GUDREN-671099 format. One record per residue: residue number from 1; residue in three letters; y, z, x of N, C-alpha, C, CB in turn. Coordinates in steps of 0.05 Angstrom, whole numbers, plus 32768, in hexadecimal, padded with zeros to 4 digits. Glycine has a CB too. Example, Ala and Ser with C-alpha at 12.3 -4.5 7.8 and 13.67 -1.06 7.14 Angstrom:
2
<1 "ALA" <7F8E 809C 8108> <7FA6 809C 80F6> <7FBE 809C 8108> <7FA7 80B5 80E2>>
<2 "SER" <7FD3 808E 8101> <7FEB 808F 8111> <8001 809D 8102> <7FF4 8072 811A>>
This chain:
77
<1 "MET" <7EC0 7FC0 8029> <7EDC 7FDE 8029> <7ECC 7FF4 8020> <7EFE 7FDC 800D>>
<2 "ASN" <7ED0 800D 803B> <7ECC 8028 8030> <7EE1 803A 8029> <7EBF 8035 8041>>
<3 "LYS" <7EFB 8033 803A> <7F0F 8045 8031> <7F26 8032 801D> <7F1E 8054 804F>>
<4 "SER" <7F32 8042 8015> <7F52 8033 8000> <7F64 802E 8010> <7F64 8047 7FE8>>
<5 "VAL" <7F75 801B 8007> <7F93 800F 801E> <7FA1 8017 8012> <7F9D 7FEF 8026>>
<6 "PHE" <7FB7 8025 801C> <7FCC 8029 8012> <7FEA 801C 801A> <7FCB 8041 8014>>
<7 "TYR" <7FF4 8007 800A> <8006 7FF8 801A> <8020 8001 8015> <8003 7FDC 8017>>
<8 "HIS" <8034 800A 8024> <804F 800C 801C> <8062 7FF9 8036> <8056 802F 801B>>
<9 "ALA" <8073 7FFD 8030> <808C 7FFF 803C> <80A3 8015 804A> <8094 7FF5 802C>>
<10 "GLY" <8099 8030 8048> <80A3 803F 804E> <80BF 8044 8042> <80A1 803C 8064>>
<11 "CYS" <80C3 8039 8026> <80DA 8043 801E> <80D6 8063 800F> <80E6 802B 800B>>
<12 "PRO" <80E7 8071 8001> <80E3 808C 7FFB> <80D2 808C 7FE0> <80FE 809B 7FFA>>
<13 "VAL" <80CC 8079 7FCC> <80BB 807A 7FB2> <809C 806F 7FC5> <80CA 8060 7F92>>
<14 "CYS" <809F 8061 7FD9> <8088 805B 7FE7> <807A 8075 7FF8> <808F 8043 7FFA>>
<15 "ILE" <8088 807E 8009> <8081 809A 800E> <8084 80AF 8001> <808A 80A0 801E>>
<16 "SER" <8083 80B8 7FEE> <8080 80C7 7FD0> <805E 80BF 7FC8> <809B 80B6 7FB3>>
<17 "ALA" <805F 80A0 7FC4> <8040 80A2 7FB8> <802E 809F 7FD6> <8038 8083 7F9D>>
<18 "GLU" <8037 8099 7FF0> <802B 80A2 7FFE> <801E 80B9 8001> <8033 809F 8009>>
<19 "HIS" <8026 80D1 7FF8> <8028 80EA 8005> <8015 80F4 7FE5> <804E 80FA 800F>>
<20 "ASP" <800D 80E4 7FCE> <8009 80EE 7FB9> <7FF5 80E8 7FB8> <8016 80EB 7FA7>>
<21 "ILE" <7FEA 80CA 7FC4> <7FD3 80BE 7FC8> <7FC4 80CE 7FDD> <7FD7 80A4 7FCF>>
<22 "ILE" <7FD2 80CF 7FF0> <7FBB 80E6 7FFD> <7FB7 80FF 7FF3> <7FC1 80ED 8017>>
<23 "ASN" <7FCD 810C 7FE3> <7FBA 8124 7FD8> <7FA3 811F 7FC8> <7FC9 8136 7FC8>>
<24 "LEU" <7FAF 8106 7FB5> <7F9A 80FF 7FA3> <7F73 80FF 7FAC> <7FA6 80E2 7F9D>>
<25 "ILE" <7F7D 80EE 7FC1> <7F5A 80DD 7FCE> <7F58 80E6 7FE5> <7F57 80B8 7FD3>>
<26 "GLY" <7F6A 80F4 7FED> <7F68 8100 800E> <7F60 80E9 802C> <7F4B 8118 800D>>
<27 "ALA" <7F78 80F1 803C> <7F7E 80E8 8054> <7F63 80D4 805B> <7F83 8101 8068>>
<28 "ASN" <7F47 80DF 805A> <7F34 80D4 806A> <7F28 80B2 8054> <7F1A 80F1 8070>>
<29 "ASN" <7F34 80BC 8042> <7F26 80A8 8027> <7F3F 8093 8027> <7F20 80BA 8001>>
<30 "VAL" <7F52 808D 803C> <7F66 8077 803C> <7F75 806E 8052> <7F79 807D 802B>>
<31 "GLU" <7F79 8052 8052> <7F88 804E 8070> <7FA9 8044 8063> <7F75 802F 8087>>
<32 "ILE" <7FB2 8051 8071> <7FD5 8051 806C> <7FDC 803B 807B> <7FE8 806D 8076>>
<33 "VAL" <7FE3 802C 8072> <7FF4 8016 807B> <800F 800B 8075> <7FE9 8006 8078>>
<34 "HIS" <802A 8013 8085> <8042 800D 8080> <804D 7FE6 808D> <8051 8028 8090>>
<35 "LEU" <804D 7FE6 806F> <804A 7FC8 8073> <806C 7FC2 8086> <8047 7FB5 804D>>
<36 "GLY" <8083 7FC8 8088> <809B 7FC6 8099> <809A 7FD3 80B6> <80B1 7FD3 808A>>
<37 "GLU" <8082 7FDE 80B8> <807C 7FE7 80DB> <805F 7FD7 80E8> <8075 8010 80DE>>
<38 "ASP" <805B 7FC8 80C3> <8042 7FB1 80D7> <8039 7FA2 80C9> <8027 7FBD 80E5>>
<39 "LYS" <804D 7F8E 80CC> <8059 7F70 80B7> <803F 7F62 80BB> <807A 7F58 80C4>>
<40 "GLY" <802C 7F68 80D2> <8017 7F4E 80D8> <7FFC 7F51 80BF> <8006 7F52 80FD>>
<41 "ARG" <8007 7F63 80B3> <7FEC 7F73 80A0> <7FFA 7F6F 8081> <7FE6 7F9E 80A9>>
<42 "ILE" <8010 7F5A 807A> <8024 7F53 8060> <800B 7F39 804A> <804C 7F3D 8072>>
<43 "ALA" <8006 7F31 8069> <7FF3 7F19 805C> <7FDD 7F27 8056> <7FEB 7EFF 806F>>
<44 "GLU" <7FD3 7F32 8060> <7FBD 7F4C 8052> <7FBC 7F53 8033> <7FC5 7F6A 805F>>
<45 "ALA" <7FCF 7F58 8034> <7FDF 7F69 8023> <7FD7 7F53 8006> <8005 7F6D 802F>>
<46 "GLU" <7FEB 7F42 8007> <7FEC 7F24 7FF7> <7FD1 7F21 7FEF> <7FF4 7F07 800A>>
<47 "LEU" <7FC6 7F22 8003> <7FA8 7F0C 7FFB> <7F94 7F21 7FE7> <7F91 7F01 801F>>
<48 "ALA" <7F9D 7F3A 7FF0> <7F86 7F4E 7FE5> <7F94 7F51 7FBC> <7F88 7F79 8000>>
<49 "GLY" <7FB1 7F41 7FC3> <7FBC 7F43 7FA6> <7FC9 7F4F 7FA0> <7FB1 7F47 7F96>>
<50 "VAL" <7FE2 7F5F 7FB6> <7FF8 7F77 7FB9> <8012 7F67 7FAC> <7FFE 7F81 7FDF>>
<51 "LYS" <8019 7F68 7F9C> <803B 7F5D 7F9D> <804E 7F6E 7F9E> <8043 7F4D 7F84>>
<52 "SER" <8046 7F8A 7F9E> <805D 7F99 7F9E> <8050 7FB5 7FAB> <806B 7F9B 7F7E>>
<53 "VAL" <8062 7FC2 7FBF> <8062 7FDE 7FC4> <806D 7FE8 7FBB> <8066 7FE7 7FD6>>
<54 "PRO" <8064 800A 7FBB> <8043 800E 7FC0> <802B 8009 7FB1> <803D 8023 7FC3>>
<55 "ALA" <801C 8002 7FBA> <7FFC 7FF8 7FAD> <7FDF 8008 7FBF> <7FFA 7FCD 7FB3>>
<56 "LEU" <7FD0 800C 7FAC> <7FC1 8014 7FB5> <7FA5 7FFE 7FB2> <7FC1 802E 7FAB>>
<57 "LEU" <7F93 7FF6 7FCA> <7F83 7FE6 7FCB> <7F6E 7FF4 7FCD> <7F87 7FD6 7FDB>>
<58 "THR" <7F57 7FF2 7FB3> <7F42 8005 7FAC> <7F29 7FFD 7FC0> <7F3B 8003 7F8A>>
<59 "PRO" <7F13 8003 7FC0> <7F01 7FFD 7FD1> <7EF8 7FE8 7FC4> <7EEF 8010 7FD9>>
<60 "ASN" <7EF1 7FEC 7FAE> <7EE1 7FCE 7FA0> <7EFC 7FBA 7F98> <7ECC 7FD7 7F7B>>
<61 "GLY" <7F18 7FB9 7FA6> <7F26 7F9C 7FA2> <7F35 7FA1 7F98> <7F1E 7F86 7F98>>
<62 "HIS" <7F3C 7FB2 7F85> <7F53 7FB5 7F73> <7F64 7FBC 7F7D> <7F53 7FC2 7F5F>>
<63 "VAL" <7F85 7FB4 7F6E> <7F99 7FB8 7F7B> <7FAE 7FCB 7F64> <7FA3 7F9C 7F88>>
<64 "LEU" <7FB5 7FDD 7F6D> <7FBA 7FF5 7F52> <7FDB 7FF7 7F62> <7F9F 801F 7F51>>
<65 "HIS" <7FF1 7FE9 7F52> <800E 7FE7 7F5D> <8011 8003 7F52> <8025 7FCC 7F52>>
<66 "ILE" <8027 800C 7F67> <8033 8036 7F58> <804D 8030 7F5F> <8025 805E 7F6D>>
<67 "ASN" <8052 8033 7F44> <8076 802F 7F45> <8077 801A 7F53> <808B 8047 7F53>>
<68 "PHE" <8095 8014 7F58> <80A0 8001 7F60> <80B1 8004 7F79> <80AC 7FF8 7F4C>>
<69 "GLY" <80AE 7FFB 7F89> <80BE 8001 7FA6> <80CA 7FE9 7FAA> <80AB 8009 7FC2>>
<70 "ALA" <80B9 7FDE 7FB7> <80C4 7FB9 7FBA> <80AF 7FA7 7FC2> <80DC 7FB3 7FD4>>
<71 "SER" <80BD 7F93 7FB4> <80AF 7F75 7FB7> <80A5 7F74 7FD3> <80C5 7F59 7FB1>>
<72 "MET" <808C 7F5F 7FD0> <8083 7F59 7FE8> <809A 7F3F 7FF1> <8061 7F51 7FE6>>
<73 "ALA" <80A8 7F35 7FE1> <80BE 7F29 7FEE> <80CF 7F35 8001> <80CD 7F22 7FDF>>
<74 "ASP" <80DB 7F55 7FF9> <80EB 7F5F 7FFC> <80DC 7F6D 801B> <80F4 7F6D 7FE3>>
<75 "VAL" <80C1 7F75 8018> <80B3 7F7C 8036> <80B3 7F64 8042> <8093 7F88 8036>>
<76 "LYS" <80B9 7F47 8045> <80B1 7F41 8055> <80CB 7F34 805D> <8098 7F36 8051>>
<77 "SER" <80E1 7F3A 8056> <80FB 7F3B 8060> <8105 7F44 8070> <8105 7F40 8058>>
C-alpha cells in the first residue's frame, strides 16, 4: 500500500476529520472512502481492523481511529 486510506461515513465528525487529514498529509497521499456511498468496501475496512469511523489506515497497515462518528455496525445498517 502506497497511500493512506481514510474511511468515513459522511457524518459531520467524519467530514471535519477528512478535511483535517487532507490538510495534514495532502490529497495525493490519501484515498478517501465514503463507506455510506461505497458499502462494497465495508468488508475491506473491517479486515484492515477498522472498528469505527472516521479511521485512517496508514501505508504500513496501522489503523488510527479518529474521534468517534459511527461504529461499523452503524455503517452496515
